[in-house]
PALUM-923632 format. One line per 3 residues: number of its first residue (from 1); their letters; for each residue x, y, z of C-alpha. Coordinates in nm, 2 decimals, decimal comma, padded with zeros to 4 digits. Example, Ala and Ser with C-alpha at 12.3 -4.5 7.8 and 13.67 -1.06 7.14 Angstrom:
REM PALUM-923632
1	as	01,23 -00,45 00,78 ~ 01,37 -00,11 00,71
REM end
This chain:
REM PALUM-923632
1	xxx	19,22 10,95 15,68 ~ 19,31 10,77 15,30 ~ 19,61 10,64 15,42
4	xxx	19,43 10,51 15,74 ~ 19,11 10,33 15,54 ~ 19,40 10,21 15,27
7	xxx	19,60 10,01 15,58 ~ 19,28 09,82 15,65 ~ 19,16 09,78 15,34
10	xxx	19,53 09,63 15,26 ~ 19,52 09,38 15,57 ~ 19,16 09,30 15,53
13	xxx	19,19 09,20 15,15 ~ 19,47 08,94 15,31 ~ 19,24 08,83 15,51
16	xxx	18,90 08,81 15,28 ~ 19,17 08,68 14,99 ~ 19,42 08,41 15,10
19	xxx	19,42 08,22 14,79 ~ 19,39 07,85 14,73 ~ 19,47 07,54 14,53
22	xxx	19,30 07,22 14,44 ~ 19,48 06,91 14,46 ~ 19,40 06,56 14,39
25	xxx	19,46 06,31 14,49 ~ 19,53 06,23 14,87 ~ 19,84 06,08 14,83
28	xxx	20,04 06,40 14,73 ~ 19,98 06,56 15,06 ~ 20,15 06,44 15,37
31	xxx	19,91 06,29 15,66 ~ 20,00 06,49 15,94 ~ 19,93 06,83 15,77
34	xxx	19,58 06,66 15,64 ~ 19,36 06,85 15,95 ~ 19,49 07,15 15,78
37	xxx	19,29 07,11 15,45 ~ 18,96 07,07 15,35 ~ 18,87 06,77 15,21
40	xxx	18,73 06,79 14,82 ~ 18,61 06,50 14,53 ~ 18,57 06,54 14,23
43	xxx	18,38 06,24 13,95 ~ 18,68 06,11 13,75 ~ 18,45 06,06 13,41
46	xxx	18,17 06,28 13,25 ~ 17,80 06,20 13,45 ~ 17,61 05,96 13,31
49	xxx	17,35 05,71 13,44 ~ 17,62 05,45 13,54 ~ 17,88 05,69 13,65
52	xxx	17,57 05,85 13,90 ~ 17,45 05,54 14,03 ~ 17,82 05,45 14,11
55	xxx	17,90 05,79 14,27 ~ 18,10 05,61 14,56 ~ 18,34 05,45 14,31
58	xxx	18,40 05,74 14,04 ~ 18,48 06,01 14,28 ~ 18,86 06,12 14,31
61	xxx	18,92 06,28 14,66 ~ 19,15 06,62 14,72 ~ 19,25 06,86 14,89
64	xxx	19,17 07,23 14,90 ~ 19,43 07,41 15,04 ~ 19,37 07,78 15,17
67	xxx	19,74 07,96 15,06 ~ 19,73 08,17 15,37 ~ 20,04 08,21 15,55
70	xxx	20,05 07,93 15,79 ~ 19,94 07,70 15,60 ~ 20,14 07,79 15,29
73	xxx	20,43 07,76 15,48 ~ 20,33 07,39 15,63 ~ 20,28 07,27 15,25
76	xxx	20,62 07,41 15,14 ~ 20,78 07,29 15,39 ~ 20,65 06,90 15,41
79	xxx	20,50 06,81 15,08 ~ 20,76 06,59 14,83 ~ 20,55 06,66 14,53
82	xxx	20,71 06,96 14,38 ~ 20,45 07,01 14,14 ~ 20,21 07,11 14,39
85	xxx	20,47 07,29 14,59 ~ 20,54 07,48 14,28 ~ 20,14 07,55 14,24
88	xxx	20,08 07,65 14,59 ~ 20,44 07,86 14,61 ~ 20,29 08,06 14,27
91	xxx	19,92 08,09 14,46 ~ 20,00 08,19 14,78 ~ 20,24 08,47 14,61
94	xxx	19,99 08,61 14,37 ~ 19,66 08,69 14,63 ~ 19,49 08,90 14,68
97	xxx	19,49 09,14 14,36 ~ 19,31 09,37 14,49 ~ 19,59 09,51 14,68
100	xxx	19,79 09,58 14,34 ~ 19,59 09,92 14,35 ~ 19,57 09,95 14,73
103	xxx	19,92 09,95 14,79 ~ 19,98 10,20 14,49 ~ 19,68 10,47 14,62
106	xxx	19,89 10,38 14,95 ~ 20,24 10,46 14,82 ~ 20,05 10,78 14,69
109	xxx	19,91 10,94 14,98 ~ 20,21 10,83 15,21 ~ 20,42 11,05 14,98
112	xxx	20,17 11,34 14,97 ~ 20,11 11,36 15,33 ~ 20,52 11,36 15,37
115	xxx	20,54 11,62 15,10 ~ 20,27 11,83 15,32 ~ 20,50 11,82 15,60
118	xxx	20,80 11,94 15,45 ~ 21,01 11,62 15,39 ~ 21,08 11,46 15,00
121	xxx	20,97 11,11 15,06 ~ 20,74 10,95 15,30 ~ 21,04 10,78 15,40
124	xxx	21,27 11,05 15,52 ~ 20,95 11,14 15,68 ~ 20,97 10,83 15,90
127	xxx	21,33 10,79 15,95 ~ 21,43 11,15 16,06 ~ 21,32 11,14 16,36
130	xxx	21,46 10,83 16,46 ~ 21,82 10,73 16,48 ~ 21,93 10,65 16,14
133	xxx	21,79 11,04 16,10 ~ 21,78 10,99 15,72 ~ 21,68 10,71 15,46
136	xxx	22,05 10,76 15,35 ~ 22,20 10,68 15,60 ~ 21,97 10,33 15,63
139	xxx	22,02 10,24 15,26 ~ 22,40 10,29 15,35 ~ 22,37 10,03 15,60
142	xxx	22,09 09,79 15,43 ~ 22,37 09,76 15,14 ~ 22,67 09,72 15,35
145	xxx	22,48 09,45 15,55 ~ 22,37 09,33 15,18 ~ 22,75 09,27 15,09
148	xxx	22,89 09,13 15,39 ~ 22,60 08,87 15,39 ~ 22,60 08,74 15,01
151	xxx	22,91 08,55 14,98 ~ 22,78 08,30 15,26 ~ 22,41 08,32 15,14
154	xxx	22,59 08,18 14,82 ~ 22,70 07,93 14,95 ~ 22,42 07,81 15,16
157	xxx	22,22 07,85 14,79 ~ 22,47 07,59 14,67 ~ 22,48 07,38 14,92
160	xxx	22,09 07,34 14,92 ~ 22,14 07,27 14,51 ~ 22,37 07,00 14,58
163	xxx	22,13 06,83 14,83 ~ 21,84 06,83 14,58 ~ 22,06 06,75 14,33
166	xxx	22,18 06,40 14,53 ~ 21,83 06,37 14,66 ~ 21,69 06,35 14,30
169	xxx	21,98 06,15 14,15 ~ 21,98 06,42 13,88 ~ 22,32 06,57 13,76
172	xxx	22,18 06,91 13,66 ~ 21,89 07,08 13,89 ~ 21,72 07,43 13,92
175	xxx	21,66 07,53 14,24 ~ 21,35 07,73 14,26 ~ 21,20 07,95 14,54
178	xxx	20,94 07,67 14,65 ~ 21,22 07,41 14,70 ~ 21,37 07,63 15,00
181	xxx	21,13 07,55 15,28 ~ 21,13 07,16 15,20 ~ 21,52 07,14 15,11
184	xxx	21,65 07,29 15,43 ~ 21,39 07,10 15,63 ~ 21,49 06,77 15,53
187	xxx	21,90 06,90 15,55 ~ 21,82 07,03 15,94 ~ 21,65 06,70 16,01
190	xxx	21,93 06,51 15,82 ~ 22,19 06,70 16,02 ~ 22,04 06,70 16,38
193	xxx	21,80 06,40 16,34 ~ 21,52 06,68 16,44 ~ 21,15 06,59 16,38
196	xxx	20,96 06,85 16,48 ~ 20,63 06,68 16,60 ~ 20,91 06,57 16,90
199	xxx	21,02 06,90 16,96 ~ 20,67 07,04 16,95 ~ 20,62 06,76 17,23
202	xxx	20,78 07,00 17,49 ~ 20,59 07,25 17,40 ~ 20,21 07,29 17,49
205	xxx	20,07 07,62 17,49 ~ 20,02 07,60 17,87 ~ 20,36 07,55 17,98
208	xxx	20,50 07,78 17,72 ~ 20,28 08,06 17,93 ~ 20,41 07,90 18,29
211	xxx	20,76 07,99 18,07 ~ 20,66 08,36 18,01 ~ 20,53 08,40 18,40
214	xxx	20,87 08,26 18,49 ~ 21,06 08,45 18,32 ~ 20,92 08,72 18,44
217	xxx	20,93 08,68 18,81 ~ 21,32 08,57 18,77 ~ 21,40 08,88 18,58
220	xxx	21,20 09,12 18,75 ~ 21,00 09,01 19,05 ~ 20,70 09,05 18,92
223	xxx	20,37 08,80 18,88 ~ 20,11 08,74 18,68 ~ 19,77 08,63 18,82
226	xxx	19,42 08,56 18,63 ~ 19,18 08,81 18,67 ~ 18,77 08,77 18,60
229	xxx	18,62 08,96 18,28 ~ 18,36 09,23 18,37 ~ 18,07 09,16 18,14
232	xxx	18,14 09,35 17,80 ~ 18,48 09,36 17,85 ~ 18,64 09,09 17,62
235	xxx	18,56 09,07 17,25 ~ 18,57 08,67 17,24 ~ 18,52 08,42 17,49
238	xxx	18,90 08,31 17,43 ~ 19,03 08,62 17,58 ~ 19,23 08,57 17,88
241	xxx	19,32 08,86 18,18 ~ 19,62 08,86 18,36 ~ 19,70 09,12 18,62
244	xxx	20,09 09,22 18,68 ~ 20,18 09,24 19,04 ~ 20,52 09,38 19,20
247	xxx	20,57 09,25 19,60 ~ 20,67 09,64 19,70 ~ 20,53 09,81 19,37
250	xxx	20,16 09,67 19,35 ~ 19,98 09,66 19,07 ~ 20,17 09,70 18,73
253	xxx	19,90 09,68 18,45 ~ 19,69 09,40 18,29 ~ 19,76 09,22 17,95
256	xxx	19,51 09,05 17,75 ~ 19,61 08,69 17,60 ~ 19,41 08,63 17,25
259	xxx	19,65 08,33 17,13 ~ 19,39 08,14 16,94 ~ 19,34 08,11 16,55
262	xxx	18,97 08,17 16,40 ~ 18,76 08,34 16,13 ~ 18,77 08,68 16,06
265	xxx	19,03 08,78 16,34 ~ 19,36 08,97 16,29 ~ 19,63 08,74 16,10
268	xxx	19,93 08,81 16,26 ~ 20,15 08,81 16,60 ~ 20,13 09,16 16,75
271	xxx	20,15 09,33 17,08 ~ 19,88 09,60 17,10 ~ 19,91 09,89 17,38
274	xxx	19,52 09,94 17,47 ~ 19,61 10,20 17,72 ~ 19,94 10,38 17,81
277	xxx	20,07 10,44 18,15 ~ 20,07 10,80 18,29 ~ 20,14 10,96 18,56
280	xxx	19,80 11,13 18,70 ~ 19,95 11,29 19,01 ~ 20,22 11,24 19,31
283	xxx	20,08 10,97 19,45 ~ 19,85 10,78 19,12 ~ 19,98 10,64 18,83
286	xxx	19,74 10,54 18,50 ~ 19,84 10,11 18,47 ~ 19,95 10,03 18,10
289	xxx	19,72 09,79 17,94 ~ 19,84 09,57 17,66 ~ 19,68 09,26 17,44
292	xxx	19,89 09,00 17,31 ~ 19,75 08,85 17,00 ~ 19,86 08,52 16,86
295	xxx	19,71 08,29 16,59 ~ 19,77 07,94 16,75 ~ 19,56 07,64 16,63
298	xxx	19,27 07,50 16,86 ~ 19,05 07,73 17,10 ~ 19,05 07,71 17,51
301	xxx	19,30 07,46 17,42 ~ 19,59 07,50 17,65 ~ 19,71 07,15 17,56
304	xxx	19,80 07,26 17,18 ~ 20,16 07,20 17,14 ~ 20,32 07,50 16,97
307	xxx	20,64 07,44 16,68 ~ 20,93 07,63 16,79 ~ 20,90 07,91 16,57
310	xxx	20,57 07,96 16,74 ~ 20,75 07,97 17,07 ~ 20,98 08,25 16,97
313	xxx	20,74 08,43 16,85 ~ 20,53 08,41 17,15 ~ 20,84 08,51 17,36
316	xxx	20,92 08,80 17,06 ~ 20,58 08,92 17,15 ~ 20,58 08,92 17,49
319	xxx	20,91 09,11 17,52 ~ 20,69 09,41 17,35 ~ 20,43 09,32 17,64
322	xxx	20,69 09,39 17,90 ~ 20,83 09,69 17,76 ~ 20,50 09,84 17,77
325	xxx	20,41 09,68 18,16 ~ 20,71 09,78 18,31 ~ 20,76 10,13 18,18
328	xxx	20,68 10,42 18,42 ~ 20,68 10,75 18,22 ~ 20,51 11,08 18,31
331	xxx	20,30 11,07 17,98 ~ 20,14 10,78 17,79 ~ 20,31 10,90 17,44
334	xxx	20,61 10,77 17,57 ~ 20,50 10,46 17,74 ~ 20,66 10,16 17,70
337	xxx	20,71 10,04 17,29 ~ 20,60 10,38 17,22 ~ 20,98 10,47 17,14
340	xxx	21,17 10,57 16,87 ~ 21,07 10,34 16,59 ~ 21,45 10,16 16,49
343	xxx	21,47 10,09 16,89 ~ 21,11 09,98 16,94 ~ 21,19 09,62 16,85
346	xxx	21,50 09,58 17,07 ~ 21,34 09,45 17,40 ~ 21,14 09,19 17,17
349	xxx	21,44 09,03 16,96 ~ 21,64 09,02 17,30 ~ 21,33 08,84 17,46
352	xxx	21,40 08,56 17,17 ~ 21,69 08,43 17,28 ~ 21,55 08,33 17,62
355	xxx	21,33 08,16 17,39 ~ 21,67 07,92 17,29 ~ 21,88 07,90 17,57
358	xxx	21,84 07,57 17,76 ~ 21,86 07,72 18,11 ~ 21,56 07,88 18,06
361	xxx	21,37 07,64 17,83 ~ 21,45 07,36 18,10 ~ 21,26 07,56 18,36
364	xxx	20,91 07,50 18,15 ~ 20,96 07,28 17,81 ~ 20,81 06,99 17,97
367	xxx	20,67 06,66 17,72 ~ 20,30 06,70 17,71 ~ 20,26 06,36 17,78
370	xxx	20,51 06,21 18,06 ~ 20,64 06,58 18,21 ~ 20,99 06,51 18,08
373	xxx	21,21 06,81 18,11 ~ 21,36 06,90 17,71 ~ 21,69 06,72 17,69
376	xxx	21,97 06,95 17,62 ~ 22,09 06,77 17,34 ~ 21,77 06,83 17,12
379	xxx	21,80 07,18 17,26 ~ 22,18 07,20 17,11 ~ 22,03 06,99 16,80
382	xxx	21,76 07,31 16,75 ~ 22,04 07,57 16,79 ~ 22,25 07,38 16,50
385	xxx	21,98 07,35 16,29 ~ 21,84 07,73 16,32 ~ 22,22 07,83 16,25
388	xxx	22,23 07,65 15,91 ~ 22,08 07,84 15,73 ~ 22,12 08,21 15,89
391	xxx	22,25 08,38 15,67 ~ 22,02 08,31 15,37 ~ 21,74 08,45 15,63
394	xxx	21,96 08,73 15,72 ~ 21,92 08,83 15,31 ~ 21,58 08,79 15,29
397	xxx	21,55 09,08 15,59 ~ 21,77 09,31 15,42 ~ 21,59 09,21 15,09
400	xxx	21,21 09,28 15,28 ~ 21,41 09,63 15,43 ~ 21,53 09,75 15,12
403	xxx	21,19 09,71 14,89 ~ 21,06 09,87 15,16 ~ 21,30 10,16 15,15
406	xxx	21,22 10,20 14,76 ~ 20,87 10,16 14,76 ~ 20,80 10,49 14,97
409	xxx	21,15 10,65 14,88 ~ 21,17 10,96 14,63 ~ 21,24 10,78 14,35
412	xxx	21,01 10,58 14,28 ~ 20,79 10,86 14,11 ~ 20,43 10,76 13,99
415	xxx	20,49 10,41 13,83 ~ 20,24 10,17 13,91 ~ 20,45 09,89 13,83
418	xxx	20,59 09,80 14,19 ~ 20,57 09,42 14,11 ~ 20,90 09,47 13,83
421	xxx	21,12 09,70 14,10 ~ 21,06 09,43 14,35 ~ 21,15 09,17 14,10
424	xxx	21,48 09,31 13,98 ~ 21,54 09,40 14,35 ~ 21,51 09,01 14,47
427	xxx	21,76 08,95 14,18 ~ 22,01 09,22 14,29 ~ 22,01 09,14 14,66
430	xxx	21,92 08,73 14,68 ~ 22,05 08,44 14,58 ~ 21,73 08,34 14,50
433	xxx	21,58 08,39 14,16 ~ 21,22 08,57 14,09 ~ 20,95 08,38 13,99
436	xxx	20,75 08,57 13,70 ~ 20,37 08,63 13,81 ~ 20,40 08,62 14,18
439	xxx	20,37 08,94 14,36 ~ 20,50 08,86 14,77 ~ 20,46 09,23 14,84
442	xxx	20,05 09,23 14,80 ~ 20,02 09,06 15,12 ~ 20,31 09,19 15,30
445	xxx	20,16 09,37 15,60 ~ 20,45 09,50 15,73 ~ 20,45 09,76 15,45
448	xxx	20,15 09,87 15,66 ~ 20,26 09,83 16,04 ~ 20,63 09,97 15,92
451	xxx	20,58 10,12 15,62 ~ 20,97 10,32 15,54 ~ 21,05 10,14 15,89
454	xxx	21,10 09,79 15,84 ~ 21,51 09,82 15,87 ~ 21,40 09,86 16,25
457	xxx	21,43 09,48 16,33 ~ 21,80 09,46 16,13 ~ 21,89 09,76 16,39
460	xxx	21,72 09,50 16,65 ~ 21,88 09,25 16,57 ~ 22,21 09,40 16,58
463	xxx	22,17 09,56 16,96 ~ 21,95 09,26 17,06 ~ 22,28 09,05 16,99
466	xxx	22,55 09,28 17,13 ~ 22,27 09,33 17,47 ~ 22,26 08,95 17,46
469	xxx	22,67 08,92 17,49 ~ 22,73 09,17 17,68 ~ 22,45 09,16 17,98
472	xxx	22,25 08,87 17,97 ~ 22,45 08,54 17,79 ~ 22,63 08,47 18,16
475	xxx	22,32 08,48 18,39 ~ 22,04 08,51 18,19 ~ 21,74 08,45 18,48
478	xxx	21,90 08,67 18,73 ~ 21,73 08,96 18,89 ~ 22,07 09,16 18,84
481	xxx	22,03 09,10 18,50 ~ 21,66 09,23 18,50 ~ 21,64 09,49 18,71
484	xxx	21,93 09,65 18,49 ~ 21,71 09,59 18,17 ~ 21,44 09,73 18,35
487	xxx	21,61 10,01 18,53 ~ 21,80 10,11 18,20 ~ 21,59 10,09 17,95
490	xxx	21,24 09,93 17,96 ~ 21,10 10,18 18,22 ~ 21,22 10,49 18,02
493	xxx	20,98 10,41 17,72 ~ 21,06 10,67 17,47 ~ 21,13 10,95 17,73
496	xxx	21,51 10,92 17,72 ~ 21,71 10,94 17,35 ~ 21,76 10,56 17,29
499	xxx	22,12 10,58 17,22 ~ 22,16 10,73 17,55 ~ 21,99 10,47 17,71
502	xxx	22,18 10,16 17,49 ~ 22,49 10,31 17,58 ~ 22,42 10,32 17,95
505	xxx	22,34 09,96 17,91 ~ 22,64 09,79 17,79 ~ 22,91 10,09 17,70
508	xxx	23,10 10,12 17,43 ~ 23,06 09,91 17,09 ~ 22,66 09,90 17,04
511	xxx	22,65 10,14 16,85 ~ 22,83 10,40 16,59 ~ 22,77 10,74 16,45
514	xxx	22,73 10,75 16,05 ~ 22,68 11,05 15,83 ~ 22,50 11,23 16,08
517	xxx	22,27 10,93 16,19 ~ 22,31 10,64 16,42 ~ 22,34 10,28 16,31
520	xxx	22,42 09,97 16,51 ~ 22,73 09,82 16,59 ~ 22,71 09,46 16,41
523	xxx	22,99 09,29 16,57 ~ 22,81 09,08 16,79 ~ 22,58 09,00 16,62
526	xxx	22,79 08,92 16,26 ~ 22,98 08,68 16,53 ~ 22,65 08,54 16,63
529	xxx	22,60 08,45 16,26 ~ 22,94 08,37 16,16 ~ 23,00 08,65 16,00
532	xxx	23,31 08,77 16,06 ~ 23,57 08,46 16,03 ~ 23,41 08,42 15,71
535	xxx	23,51 08,78 15,61 ~ 23,83 08,73 15,76 ~ 23,96 08,41 15,57
538	xxx	23,84 08,56 15,23 ~ 24,10 08,84 15,36 ~ 24,36 08,58 15,42
541	x	24,28 08,39 15,08
REM end
């Protein structure tokens, strides 16, 4: 109960205290993101009779920037003023201060629970029932990937630094963490002539939902239909309810869509299993019910346009939803996503590939005004831009997973200074310096949902890359591909061992055994992010 309450408190603090920065003048902020900010003003001189009379002439306009994750990212990506970016970065990575104590108490409570259950650490308690089997196997896998990715991540860091040097016209520059989003966006735009607003014009939310429906029908022969909500059934007027139907099997389950941002709502994007499927008798089955939650701007506005990262997130969460809706297990404890933790993210990561494949995008991505299908050339530019800093992003995910294992591992002891541990690990495992006074980990909600299990995302990326290349890439929308996915993975939920399902799906080359545990084979994923050829080049050199 303590752990449950602390988790709720950690997440609620993130909502209640997102932090803010007041910026004067208006010109410091690009006009196209003004709508995200709260206009404010101040007197430019001390109050006097004259100044109060001429208020309109004396006030200086500005903005209050709330540093929640969405607005923070927009400011860091689009604002050219490095002082503004610095202030916003530091503030956004320093709140909520109350979570320092909450995290300390959570680490202690989880460690106590693990010891009561006979484990040396919470990490061991979480990892042991899963494919990895021990924190040592996880750490070994993460450190191997960290070592492998470092040369390419360092190379990308130097490329960003050189770009900043040329942009600033200075011989010597320091590359700071608040520079990353701004300069990488400029480099992508320069290399591929990309305009995020142009990309978003092909992804109105209504069309994206149609894309999800098309994908489900193409792969699995199932269709979604809107159904009315009963009185009192919905928790908010924005919620939509869909029924999943199969032409032969009938009703398969229900999906709630709650897609728009609003005050007090859970801030992330997630799939929640409301009811698991289970067999009630030889002829009756309890249908699964799931809720797909996102935080897109607007309300009841299907014309709102998504950036491509939001589209990818929507497809990711839809992968989770289908895992639940298509599973047919005898017991609801094994329904859908109720699987080994380090397998749970595999279907959702696989569905991210569909958000990038032109053969899929041309079926639903249409211009919100003209109806023009998204040009293939634009999609290729998006793919090229995505791959430009793949090593930097992968290094970040490895770092997050290592921090997660360390904070909930056995050697942390009673130290309250998690910030110094995180700072040291950032210097050791990333190409970027730590900014003193920042504590990004106190608003990292994955510590709550995936405590000691964040490595699962990296397992999933490797498994999904192999599945995509070996099974889906040749004909991603075929019913044959979908049937194979459903019958060999999705329908079993957690009722079969994940290693058996993965081997049955694609054969050899998807996993390997290591020190009593299982780790992904990284060949396909390494090929995807071009790690292997870099490694071979280093060997040749």
